[in-house]
N, C-alpha and C positions, 0 to 999 in steps of 0.2 A: 304563441300557441298555448292554450291553457292545458295544464297537466291534469290527467284524470285523478280524482280523489276517490278513495275507498268509501262506499256508502254503506249504511246499515241495511238490513233486509227490507226490501221494498216490494210492492205488488209485482213490479216487473221482474225482480229477481225470483220471487216465488213461482211466478208463471214460467219463467225460463227453466228453473230447476225441475218443475213438473214435466215440461216437454222433454228435457234431457233424460229424465228417468224413464219416461214412456218409450222414447224412440231409441235411445243409446245406452240405457241402463247405467247412466251416470248419476251419482248422488251428490257430488261435490265438484265445483269448478276449480280449475287451476288458476294460479295468479294471473291477473290481467284479463281473463276471459269475460267476467261479468262487467268489468269496466267498459270493455269494447261494446258489449251487447247493449248496455244501458245507454251508451252514446247514440248508437244507430237507431235504437227503438224510440228514442226521444227526438229523432229527426236531425241529429247533428252529424257533420262529417267527422271521420276519425282516421287516424294513422296509427296502426299497431305494429310495433317492432318487438317480436317475440321469437325466441330461439326455435330452431327446428325441433319438432316433436312436442311442442308445448300446447298443441291443440288449436291452431289458428282457424282451421276449417269450421270448428264448432261455433265460432263467433259470428258466422253468417248462416249456418245451417239452422240453429235455434231461432234467430230472428225471422228466418223465412217462414217458419210455422206460425208466427205471431203477427206478421204483417199482412195487410189486405191483398196486396198484389205481388207480382213475381220479384224475386231477387236475381239479378243478372250478374254472373261472375265472369270476368275477363281473365282467361287462363292462357299462359304462354305456350303450352305444349299439348298436343292432342292426347299423348299418353297420360299426362297428369289429369287432363279433363276426363278421360275414360275411367281412370281409377276413382276419381271423386264421384262420378255419376253412379258407379257400381256401389259405392259405400252409401250414397244417398238412397238408392233403391233398397238396400238392405234395411235401412231405417224407415222404409215405407214413405219416403218423401218423393212426390212426383217431380221428375227431372227431365230435362231435354238438353240437347247439345246441337250447336250449329258449327260445323267444321267441314273440311274438304273430304272427309271419309264417307259422307252420306251419299247415297244414290239419289237420283232425281225424285223417285217416288218417296223415299224416306224424308228427303228435305221438304217436299210438299206436305207430307203428313205432319212433320214437326212444326212447320210454319203455321199450319191450320190450328194445331193444338195451342201454340203460343198466342195466336191472335184471339183465341177463345178464352184465354186465361187459365188453361188446365194445368200448367206447370208452376211449381213453387220455386224451383231452381232452374235457371237457364244458363248453360255454359257456352261461351263464345270465345273465339280467338280475336285479338285486336284487329286482324285483317277483315274478319267478317263484320265487325262493328263499324268498320270504315265505310261499309257499303250502305248507301242511303236506303235501298230497298229493305235490307234487314232491319235497319233502325225503324223504318215505318211499321214493320210487323211487330217489333217490340213495343213501340209506342201505342199501337192499337190494343195490345193485351194489357199494357200498364206496367210500370216499374216502381216498386216501393223502395228498393235499395240497389245500388250498383257497387260491386266489389271488384277491386283490382288485386288479384292474387299475385304473389311474387312481384310486388310493386317496384322493387329495386331494378327490374328489367327496364323500367321507364328511363332510368339514368344510364344503365349499362348497355342497353340495346336500342332504345328509342332514338337516340341521336346518331345512331350508326346504321346497322343493317335491318332494323325493324321500325321504320318511321311511323308505322301505323299506331304505335304507342302514343305518339305526339298528337294524333287526331282524336284521342279519347276525350279531351276537353270539349271539342265540338259535339261529339256523340252524347256526352252527358247533358249538354244544353238541349239538344234535339229530343232527348228522352224525357224532357220536362224537369230537368235538374233535381233528380231524386237525391237523398243523402248518399254520400260516397264513403266507402270503407277501403283504405289501402292497407294491404298486409305484406309484411316482409320479415325475414329472420334477422337481417342486419341492415343498418343504415346509419352512417355518420350524420352529424347535424347538417352537413352540406347536402348529402343525398336526401335527407328529409325535406330540406327546403326545396330541392329540385322537384321531388314528387309532389309537394304541395302546390308549387307553381304550375307544373305541367298539367295537373288535374284540375286546377282552379278550386282547390279546397277552401272552404270558408271557415276561418278560425277553427281548425279541426282540434278535437280532443286527441291528445297524443298519449298512447299507452306504451311505455317502454319498460319491459320487464328485465332488461339486461341481457348480456351475452353469455353469462357463465354456464359452462358445461363441464362440471368437475369430473365426469367419468371419461373425458377425452384426455389422453396423455399426449402432450405436444412435444415434439423433438425435431431437431435439425441435424443432419449429417453433412459435413463438408466433403465434397467429392471433387477430385482434381480432373477427372476425365470420364468419358462414357463407360470405360471398363470398370472403373471404381464404382460408378453408379450401379451397374448391373450386379457387381459382387455384393454391394450393400443391399440391393433389392432382393437378391437370392437369400441373404441372411434373414431379412425381415420376413420373407415368406416361410422360411424354415422355422422361425421362432413363433409365428403367429398362426393360431388355428382360426377356422371360420372363413367366411368370404370377405372380399375387400375390393376396392377400386384403386387403380393406378391412374392418376391423371397426367396427361402429357400435353404439350403445347401445340403439336402439329399432327396432321394425318400421317405424314411420313414416319414420325417417331412412333406413333401408335402401331403402324404396320410392322416396323422393324422390331419393336419390343415384344409384340405379340408373337412374331415368328421365333424370336430368341427364347421366349418362355416355353413355347411348344417344343422346341428342340431340347429344352431342359426338363421335359416331361412334367411341366406344370399344367394343370387343368385350367386353361385360360380361354377367354373370349376377347373380342375387340368391338368397339363402337365408335363411329365417327360420322360426320355429316356427309361424307361422300359415298357411304353405303346406301343401297336402295332402302326405301321406307319399310317395306315388308321385312327385309333382312334385319334392320335395326329393331323392329318390333319383336321379332322372334328371339333375337339375342337378349333383349331386355327381359322378356318374359321368362326365358330359361334361367337368367341370372336371378330373377325374383324367386323362381322355384327352387333355387339352391343347387343348380346343376354345375356351376363353375366355382372354382376356388377364388378366381380373380378375373376382373374385367379391365382391360386396358382401354382408356377412353379419353377423348378430348372433352372440352367443357360442354359439348353438345349433350352429354349424358348426365343424368342424375337429378335434374330439377324436379322436385316433387316425388322423388323415389321414396316410397314408404316401406322399406325393408328393415325391420327392427334389429336384425342380428348382424349388421355389417361390423366386422371387428377391426378393420383397418382401412384408412384412406391414405395412400401414398402419393405425394406430388413428386413425380420424376423430374419435371421442370417446374420452377416456381411460377405462380400465376401472375396476372397483370396488376393485382391489387390485393390488399388485405381483405376487402369486401368479398372478392371472388374466393379467396382462400378460405375464409370463415364460412361462407355459404357451402363450400364443397366439403370441408371436414365435418360440417354439421350433419351430414348424411350418415355418419358413423354413430354407433352406440345408441340408437333410438330406443332400445330396450332398457336403457339405464345401466347396463353393464360396461365395464372398462373396454375402451377401444383405443388403438394406437393411431397417431396422425404424424407420420414421419415426412419431413421435407428434405429432399436430396438437393443440397445447395451447391451450385457451381456458378461462379461470378459471370462466366461467359454466357450463361443462359439469358442474361438481361437483354442481349441483342435480339433474341427471338421476339420478346414482347415489345421491344422498342420498334422493331420492324412493323408489327401489327398496328401500333399506335400511329405510325406515319401517315396512313391514308384513311384514318377513321372518320374524320369530320370534313364538311365542306370547306374549301379554301376561301380566303378572303375575297378573291376576285370572283368566285362563284356567287357568293352572297350579293356582291355589288351588281353582278350581271342580272340576276333574277329580280332584284329590287328595281333596277332601271326599266326592265320590261313591264312589270306591274304598275310602276309609277307613271309610265307613258300613257296609261289609260286602257291598256289591253285587258279585256275580260275574257278569260279562257279557262282551260282545264290543264291538269298537269302534263298530259301527253303533248299539248300544243306548246307548253313551255319547254319541254324536252327538245322539240324540233327547232324552236327559236333560239335556244341557248347552247345546245350541244352538251348539256350537263346531264349526267345519269339521273333517272327518275327518282331513285332512292334519295339522292342528295337534295333534289328539288323539294321533295316532301318535307325534309328536315328544315330547309330554309323557309318554306311557306309556313310551317308551324311556328318558327321563330318570328316571322313577320306578323303572324296573327297574334301571338303573345304580346307583341309590341303595340298592337292596335293599329297597324298599318293597313292590313287587309282583313277581309271577312270571307269565309268559305261557306257556301250554302248550296246543297244539292250538287256538289262537285264543281261549282263555278267559283271563280275568284274575283273579288271586287276590291279595288283599292279605295280605302276610306280616307287616307290622308298621306301627306309626305312627311318625312322626318322633319321635326320642327327646327332643329339646329344641327350644325356640323358635328357637335359633340354627341348628339343622340345617334346620328348616323355612324360615327366612329365606334360608339359603344356596341351598336348592332354588329358591325363588321368585325369587332374584336372578340365577340363572345366565344366563338369556337376556338380562337387562338388561345384564350384563357383556359378553356376546357382542356385543350391539348397540354398546356402547361400543368394543369391540375392532375391530369392523368400521368404525366411524367413524375410528378411529386409522389403520387400514390405508388408508382412502381419503385421509387426510391425508398418509400416507407416499407414496402415489402422486403427489400434488401436489408434494411435496418433491422427488421424483425428477425431475419435469418441470421444476422451477425451479432445480435445482442447477447451478452453473457448474463443477463439478469432475467427475472421472472417473465416468461413469455405472456402469461395471462395478464399481468399488470400492463405490459406493453399494449395488448389488445384493448384492455379497458380504457386506457388513456386515448388510444386512437379513436375509439367509438364515443368519446366524450363522457365517459364515466369516471367516477372517482378511482384513483389508483388502487387503494385498498391494500390488503396484505398479500404477501407472496402466496401463490396458488397451491404449491406443493404437488402439482400434477403436471410438471414439465421437466425436461431434462436439466435445465439450468438450476431449478430449485433442488432437484435431487443431487446435483453435483455440489451445490453450496452446502447442503446438509451433510454430505459425506466429508467435505473438507473441514467443516467446523467440528465434526465428531473426531476426526483425526487430530486436529489442533488441540482439542481439550485433553487428549491423551498425551500429547507431546510436551505441553507446557508444564514445567516443574513447579509445583506450588512452594511457596516460601515467603518470608518477610521482605519481599521486593516491592518497590513502588510501581505505579502504573507504567511509567516510562520504560523501566527495565523489563517489565513483563511483556510490554508491547514488542520489544526487540527480540524476545524469544519466540514470538508468533511466526508461523510460516508466512511468506509473502502473500500467498493466496488469501489467507484469512485477513491480513491487514487490508488487502485490496477490497475484499467483499465488505468489510465493516466501513471502510472509508467511503466507498462509492455509494453506500446506502444513505449517505447524507443528502444525495441528490437523486432526482428522478427525471426521466424524459419529460420535457415540457416545462421544467423549472426555469424561472428567470434568474440569471446570475449576472454579477458585475465583475469586470476585470479592470485593473488600473489603467491599462493602455488602450484596450479595445472598446471599453464602455459596457453597455448592457446588452445581453443576448439571451437566447433560449437554448437549453440543452436538447440536442436532437439525437445523441447517442452516448452510451456509457460503455467503455471497454477497459476493463481493469481499473486502474487508478486514473485513467484519462477520460476527460469529457470532450465530446465534440459539440461545439457551441456555434450557433448561427448568430453572428454579430451584425447582421444586416449589411450596411455599406462596407463594413470591414471584412465581410466574407465569413466563411466557416473556419474555425480554428480548433485544433486539438490541444488541450491544455490539461496539465495535472490538476486534480481537484483542489489541492491546497492553495492554488493561486487565484481562485475565484471565491466569491461569497454570494449567498443568496441575495437577490435584489428585493426591495420592498414591493 
């Protein structure tokens, strides 16, 4: 994928700045914004990875004013969609939305306006775009640009409980294959590849402005049990002013923690997927209006939340991946002021996320069964496959998208047509193994989340390396950097100066300082060589010990002085 290059001032940039000044009173673009806009305005696909609060919405709002036909935005949540429609209307940009909240009369009126080309911005859920009738209305009005907002949902949700995301590739084709812009705050190289594949992006321009949020203070507290977690939680709330979010892994924990906070006289609310829609909307609005000190929520809350003064994000249970973690803490400190991001770490919490991962993907035998049915020549719809296979509709949609991506089937107008059989046993094996590999990758991401919690070195450097960036310098805005700084200050005062050589001076250093200085020779991801185990990769650093993955020899914990960097 070509990387975006910074261009000199061009007619497109001047026209974009003029529109930004007139509609949004913006005189200068933030890093990456113009790169994205130039790509889509020149008819190219683009993938933008830009931190929360960096102005991703502007990268399609401005082009919508300059393009001849509508810009369609695929949005994951109705609340996010409503917020963006209101902001577009404030900027006097004609907007429309297609979602389940519309009455029959409102939907009729909206569809007529879209068909006549009256709207510059059209917001839809992926489920609405899955409907052939809605696609026909959009096609009639014309589409100049299709935007997938929060595009990481394709990987996080599309293969699981929202398979409509995997049908976007078909929808893009039926809309006349307009340029596609995928937007997200975080994406590893692996997730970027998945987004590109699932959307069928053609040689996209990639704009990645990095993950750095220096106003977020990252910290981890080890807690031995639930009581210790609640005590630490109470301390954080006492120490931190302003509003915040406490993320939990389950609905049960959300209810229990909410009730405990209320008993402790904390001004709290709760939010989870088992609450009624209207109740969730009311709670969210009251939180946005500043009525609550804290909201206890599952991951169902927060996507697209544009509340600038959130001062803390606490993870009561650690999340399923670093991607989820960084998306969630990114909702803090959007006003640029300091915000705390504590993670309450308990090793036993891993079981909760491990349980959720267990039933996430279609099983191998499910994929084989669906393939056998479509390969037999049966042409039908998803509902008929449900009856014939006994497999849940959601998982069938995932498998069908996988088959379509492999060129085995074609879906048009809700009908399924088999184009060919798998050419070789190896090709069939690769198809059946894909979700087994995804399950393994999810387990590895969960392990990386644990390593983040356990590392004793700069947490931001860990995150940079995880997301494929250069390690760089220590961030100085995490608990480990603060602890290292304090230890080194103490050691400088304790070492007695004098005419001693380096070896003697080193003996006078406290153990913590020798540990820190020695371990800085290595970083997570370094290739190292051991006389007995061969070459491996550093996956964890704890004190003077390195945990190294030696492949066939397994993972070993070794003192740093017994390995050397490999070429």
